[in-house]
ROSEPA-124369 format. One record per atom (N, C-alpha, C): residue in three letters; chain; z, y negated, x. Coordinates in nm, 4 decimals. Example, Ala and Ser with C-alpha at 12.3 -4.5 7.8 and 13.67 -1.06 7.14 Angstrom:
// ROSEPA-124369
+------+-----+----------+----------+----------+
| type | mol |        w |        v |        u |
+------+-----+----------+----------+----------+
|  ala |   A |   0.7800 |   0.5690 |   1.3190 |
|  ala |   A |   0.7800 |   0.4500 |   1.2300 |
|  ala |   A |   0.7800 |   0.3300 |   1.3200 |
|  ser |   A |   0.7080 |   0.2250 |   1.2850 |
|  ser |   A |   0.7140 |   0.1060 |   1.3670 |
|  ser |   A |   0.7870 |  -0.0030 |   1.2900 |
+------+-----+----------+----------+----------+
// end
This chain:
// ROSEPA-124369
+------+-----+----------+----------+----------+
| type | mol |        w |        v |        u |
+------+-----+----------+----------+----------+
|  unk |   A |  -2.9093 |  -0.7151 |  -2.7903 |
|  unk |   A |  -2.7983 |  -0.7357 |  -2.7003 |
|  unk |   A |  -2.7837 |  -0.6122 |  -2.6127 |
|  unk |   A |  -2.7631 |  -0.6365 |  -2.4857 |
|  unk |   A |  -2.7474 |  -0.5244 |  -2.3943 |
|  unk |   A |  -2.6054 |  -0.4706 |  -2.4018 |
|  unk |   A |  -2.5961 |  -0.3410 |  -2.4111 |
|  unk |   A |  -2.4681 |  -0.2740 |  -2.4265 |
|  unk |   A |  -2.3782 |  -0.2892 |  -2.3047 |
|  unk |   A |  -2.4352 |  -0.2944 |  -2.1850 |
|  unk |   A |  -2.3492 |  -0.2932 |  -2.0663 |
|  unk |   A |  -2.2621 |  -0.4175 |  -2.0536 |
|  unk |   A |  -2.3003 |  -0.5319 |  -2.1087 |
|  unk |   A |  -2.2139 |  -0.6494 |  -2.1045 |
|  unk |   A |  -2.0857 |  -0.6247 |  -2.1841 |
|  unk |   A |  -2.1013 |  -0.5602 |  -2.2963 |
|  unk |   A |  -1.9839 |  -0.5300 |  -2.3780 |
|  unk |   A |  -1.9002 |  -0.4193 |  -2.3154 |
|  unk |   A |  -1.9667 |  -0.3244 |  -2.2515 |
|  unk |   A |  -1.8946 |  -0.2186 |  -2.1817 |
|  unk |   A |  -1.8071 |  -0.2775 |  -2.0721 |
|  unk |   A |  -1.8594 |  -0.3721 |  -1.9962 |
|  unk |   A |  -1.7818 |  -0.4345 |  -1.8891 |
|  unk |   A |  -1.6595 |  -0.5077 |  -1.9436 |
|  unk |   A |  -1.6679 |  -0.5590 |  -2.0632 |
|  unk |   A |  -1.5529 |  -0.6262 |  -2.1237 |
|  unk |   A |  -1.4398 |  -0.5274 |  -2.1526 |
|  unk |   A |  -1.4737 |  -0.4009 |  -2.1726 |
|  unk |   A |  -1.3731 |  -0.2989 |  -2.2041 |
|  unk |   A |  -1.3061 |  -0.2390 |  -2.0813 |
|  unk |   A |  -1.3708 |  -0.2450 |  -1.9661 |
|  unk |   A |  -1.3199 |  -0.1768 |  -1.8469 |
|  unk |   A |  -1.1734 |  -0.2074 |  -1.8142 |
|  unk |   A |  -1.1309 |  -0.3332 |  -1.8125 |
|  unk |   A |  -0.9903 |  -0.3575 |  -1.7772 |
|  unk |   A |  -0.8928 |  -0.2990 |  -1.8786 |
|  unk |   A |  -0.9343 |  -0.2886 |  -2.0024 |
|  unk |   A |  -0.8462 |  -0.2325 |  -2.1047 |
|  unk |   A |  -0.8332 |  -0.0817 |  -2.0884 |
|  unk |   A |  -0.9416 |  -0.0130 |  -2.0536 |
|  unk |   A |  -0.9321 |   0.1299 |  -2.0255 |
|  unk |   A |  -0.8425 |   0.1544 |  -1.9046 |
|  unk |   A |  -0.8550 |   0.0700 |  -1.8033 |
|  unk |   A |  -0.7701 |   0.0836 |  -1.6845 |
|  unk |   A |  -0.6231 |   0.0622 |  -1.7207 |
|  unk |   A |  -0.5958 |  -0.0359 |  -1.8038 |
|  unk |   A |  -0.4584 |  -0.0632 |  -1.8455 |
|  unk |   A |  -0.4028 |   0.0504 |  -1.9303 |
|  unk |   A |  -0.4839 |   0.1069 |  -2.0175 |
|  unk |   A |  -0.4406 |   0.2213 |  -2.0980 |
|  unk |   A |  -0.4052 |   0.3382 |  -2.0071 |
|  unk |   A |  -0.4899 |   0.3649 |  -1.9083 |
|  unk |   A |  -0.4640 |   0.4750 |  -1.8153 |
|  unk |   A |  -0.3356 |   0.4507 |  -1.7366 |
|  unk |   A |  -0.3162 |   0.3276 |  -1.6889 |
|  unk |   A |  -0.1965 |   0.2955 |  -1.6122 |
|  unk |   A |  -0.0715 |   0.3077 |  -1.6990 |
|  unk |   A |  -0.0807 |   0.2633 |  -1.8214 |
|  unk |   A |   0.0308 |   0.2676 |  -1.9149 |
|  unk |   A |   0.0725 |   0.4132 |  -1.9431 |
|  unk |   A |  -0.0242 |   0.5001 |  -1.9568 |
|  unk |   A |   0.0028 |   0.6389 |  -1.9948 |
|  unk |   A |   0.0272 |   0.7307 |  -1.8758 |
|  unk |   A |  -0.0034 |   0.6843 |  -1.7556 |
|  unk |   A |  -0.0003 |   0.7708 |  -1.6365 |
|  unk |   A |   0.1300 |   0.8485 |  -1.6221 |
|  unk |   A |   0.2431 |   0.7842 |  -1.6277 |
|  unk |   A |   0.3713 |   0.8518 |  -1.6063 |
|  unk |   A |   0.4584 |   0.8532 |  -1.7313 |
|  unk |   A |   0.3992 |   0.8253 |  -1.8440 |
|  unk |   A |   0.4757 |   0.8163 |  -1.9681 |
|  unk |   A |   0.4779 |   0.9504 |  -2.0410 |
|  unk |   A |   0.5840 |   0.9717 |  -2.1117 |
|  unk |   A |   0.5925 |   1.0873 |  -2.2009 |
|  unk |   A |   0.5374 |   1.0459 |  -2.3367 |
|  unk |   A |   0.4810 |   1.1408 |  -2.4091 |
|  unk |   A |   0.4328 |   1.1075 |  -2.5430 |
|  unk |   A |   0.5468 |   1.0499 |  -2.6274 |
|  unk |   A |   0.5193 |   0.9367 |  -2.6902 |
|  unk |   A |   0.6222 |   0.8730 |  -2.7731 |
|  unk |   A |   0.5543 |   0.7744 |  -2.8675 |
|  unk |   A |   0.6295 |   0.7314 |  -2.9647 |
|  unk |   A |   0.5792 |   0.6305 |  -3.0570 |
|  unk |   A |   0.5525 |   0.4995 |  -2.9837 |
|  unk |   A |   0.6395 |   0.4628 |  -2.8912 |
|  unk |   A |   0.6210 |   0.3386 |  -2.8161 |
|  unk |   A |   0.4912 |   0.3428 |  -2.7347 |
|  unk |   A |   0.4624 |   0.4562 |  -2.6716 |
|  unk |   A |   0.3379 |   0.4698 |  -2.5958 |
|  unk |   A |   0.2178 |   0.4605 |  -2.6887 |
|  unk |   A |   0.2266 |   0.5282 |  -2.8005 |
|  unk |   A |   0.1165 |   0.5234 |  -2.8976 |
|  unk |   A |   0.0924 |   0.3800 |  -2.9454 |
|  unk |   A |   0.1990 |   0.3066 |  -2.9715 |
|  unk |   A |   0.1845 |   0.1675 |  -3.0163 |
|  unk |   A |   0.1229 |   0.0810 |  -2.9071 |
|  unk |   A |   0.1662 |   0.1007 |  -2.7829 |
|  unk |   A |   0.1124 |   0.0224 |  -2.6719 |
|  unk |   A |  -0.0361 |   0.0518 |  -2.6514 |
|  unk |   A |  -0.0736 |   0.1781 |  -2.6568 |
|  unk |   A |  -0.2152 |   0.2144 |  -2.6423 |
|  unk |   A |  -0.2970 |   0.1568 |  -2.7579 |
|  unk |   A |  -0.2424 |   0.1612 |  -2.8778 |
|  unk |   A |  -0.3114 |   0.1024 |  -2.9929 |
|  unk |   A |  -0.3313 |  -0.0469 |  -2.9767 |
|  unk |   A |  -0.2288 |  -0.1159 |  -2.9279 |
|  unk |   A |  -0.2388 |  -0.2600 |  -2.9051 |
|  unk |   A |  -0.3453 |  -0.2905 |  -2.8001 |
|  unk |   A |  -0.3439 |  -0.2167 |  -2.6898 |
|  unk |   A |  -0.4451 |  -0.2382 |  -2.5862 |
|  unk |   A |  -0.5851 |  -0.2097 |  -2.6398 |
|  unk |   A |  -0.5981 |  -0.1086 |  -2.7229 |
|  unk |   A |  -0.7280 |  -0.0779 |  -2.7828 |
|  unk |   A |  -0.7791 |  -0.1917 |  -2.8704 |
|  unk |   A |  -0.6893 |  -0.2494 |  -2.9487 |
|  unk |   A |  -0.7292 |  -0.3621 |  -3.0346 |
|  unk |   A |  -0.7669 |  -0.4839 |  -2.9512 |
|  unk |   A |  -0.6907 |  -0.5098 |  -2.8452 |
|  unk |   A |  -0.7253 |  -0.6215 |  -2.7562 |
|  unk |   A |  -0.8614 |  -0.5987 |  -2.6900 |
|  unk |   A |  -0.8856 |  -0.4752 |  -2.6476 |
|  unk |   A |  -1.0146 |  -0.4422 |  -2.5872 |
|  unk |   A |  -1.1292 |  -0.4577 |  -2.6852 |
|  unk |   A |  -1.1060 |  -0.4166 |  -2.8087 |
|  unk |   A |  -1.2103 |  -0.4315 |  -2.9108 |
|  unk |   A |  -1.2447 |  -0.5784 |  -2.9321 |
|  unk |   A |  -1.1427 |  -0.6642 |  -2.9381 |
|  unk |   A |  -1.1687 |  -0.8079 |  -2.9547 |
|  unk |   A |  -1.2447 |  -0.8649 |  -2.8354 |
|  unk |   A |  -1.2067 |  -0.8214 |  -2.7155 |
|  unk |   A |  -1.2765 |  -0.8697 |  -2.5953 |
|  unk |   A |  -1.4229 |  -0.8254 |  -2.5983 |
|  unk |   A |  -1.4468 |  -0.7022 |  -2.6411 |
|  unk |   A |  -1.5836 |  -0.6511 |  -2.6486 |
|  unk |   A |  -1.6655 |  -0.7320 |  -2.7500 |
|  unk |   A |  -1.6065 |  -0.7625 |  -2.8631 |
|  unk |   A |  -1.6789 |  -0.8356 |  -2.9665 |
|  unk |   A |  -1.7041 |  -0.9810 |  -2.9271 |
|  unk |   A |  -1.6182 |  -1.0354 |  -2.8405 |
|  unk |   A |  -1.6383 |  -1.1729 |  -2.7929 |
|  unk |   A |  -1.7366 |  -1.1814 |  -2.6769 |
|  unk |   A |  -1.7664 |  -1.0678 |  -2.6140 |
|  unk |   A |  -1.8547 |  -1.0689 |  -2.4966 |
|  unk |   A |  -1.9882 |  -1.1315 |  -2.5345 |
|  unk |   A |  -2.0357 |  -1.2182 |  -2.4488 |
|  unk |   A |  -2.1622 |  -1.2873 |  -2.4727 |
|  unk |   A |  -2.2584 |  -1.2562 |  -2.3603 |
|  unk |   A |  -2.3815 |  -1.2486 |  -2.3952 |
|  unk |   A |  -2.4847 |  -1.2351 |  -2.2939 |
|  unk |   A |  -2.5072 |  -1.3707 |  -2.2293 |
|  unk |   A |  -2.5159 |  -1.3731 |  -2.1012 |
|  unk |   A |  -2.5497 |  -1.4950 |  -2.0289 |
|  unk |   A |  -2.6816 |  -1.4690 |  -1.9591 |
|  unk |   A |  -2.7805 |  -1.5498 |  -1.9892 |
|  unk |   A |  -2.9099 |  -1.5304 |  -1.9257 |
|  unk |   A |  -2.9637 |  -1.6643 |  -1.8795 |
|  unk |   A |  -3.0262 |  -1.6654 |  -1.7620 |
|  unk |   A |  -3.0706 |  -1.7917 |  -1.7035 |
|  unk |   A |  -3.1900 |  -1.8516 |  -1.7772 |
|  unk |   A |  -3.1964 |  -1.9829 |  -1.7760 |
|  unk |   A |  -3.3130 |  -2.0535 |  -1.8270 |
|  unk |   A |  -3.3827 |  -2.1149 |  -1.7064 |
|  unk |   A |  -3.5129 |  -2.1157 |  -1.7040 |
|  unk |   A |  -3.5843 |  -2.1694 |  -1.5876 |
|  unk |   A |  -3.5447 |  -2.3142 |  -1.5591 |
|  unk |   A |  -3.4966 |  -2.3389 |  -1.4373 |
|  unk |   A |  -3.4655 |  -2.4746 |  -1.3944 |
|  unk |   A |  -3.3443 |  -2.5373 |  -1.4596 |
|  unk |   A |  -3.2617 |  -2.4593 |  -1.5244 |
|  unk |   A |  -3.1470 |  -2.5202 |  -1.5926 |
|  unk |   A |  -3.0235 |  -2.4319 |  -1.5865 |
|  unk |   A |  -2.9157 |  -2.4786 |  -1.6459 |
|  unk |   A |  -2.7935 |  -2.4007 |  -1.6466 |
|  unk |   A |  -2.8079 |  -2.2789 |  -1.7373 |
|  unk |   A |  -2.7138 |  -2.1890 |  -1.7261 |
|  unk |   A |  -2.7180 |  -2.0699 |  -1.8116 |
|  unk |   A |  -2.6773 |  -2.1078 |  -1.9527 |
|  unk |   A |  -2.7266 |  -2.0325 |  -2.0474 |
|  unk |   A |  -2.6900 |  -2.0503 |  -2.1879 |
|  unk |   A |  -2.6287 |  -1.9197 |  -2.2351 |
|  unk |   A |  -2.5354 |  -1.9305 |  -2.3262 |
|  unk |   A |  -2.4738 |  -1.8112 |  -2.3825 |
|  unk |   A |  -2.5317 |  -1.7871 |  -2.5204 |
|  unk |   A |  -2.5596 |  -1.6603 |  -2.5488 |
|  unk |   A |  -2.6070 |  -1.6262 |  -2.6822 |
|  unk |   A |  -2.4885 |  -1.6298 |  -2.7783 |
|  unk |   A |  -2.5153 |  -1.6354 |  -2.9045 |
|  unk |   A |  -2.4084 |  -1.6376 |  -3.0042 |
|  unk |   A |  -2.3893 |  -1.5025 |  -3.0700 |
|  unk |   A |  -2.4640 |  -1.4022 |  -3.0284 |
|  unk |   A |  -2.4532 |  -1.2722 |  -3.0944 |
|  unk |   A |  -2.3844 |  -1.1766 |  -3.0174 |
+------+-----+----------+----------+----------+
// end
């Protein structure tokens, strides 16, 4: 499995973490929000599937 497909699944979560923390003061609420976004990003990364073309047909998704 190519790593960059899973990396792309994480990008919006890193952006959201940065936006969330940009003007925030350190706090338990911020830590909880960042933790939640991290868990959501991890799930998105694990669900990411490789899509590769088949000759003359539609794309198929791998299961790994």
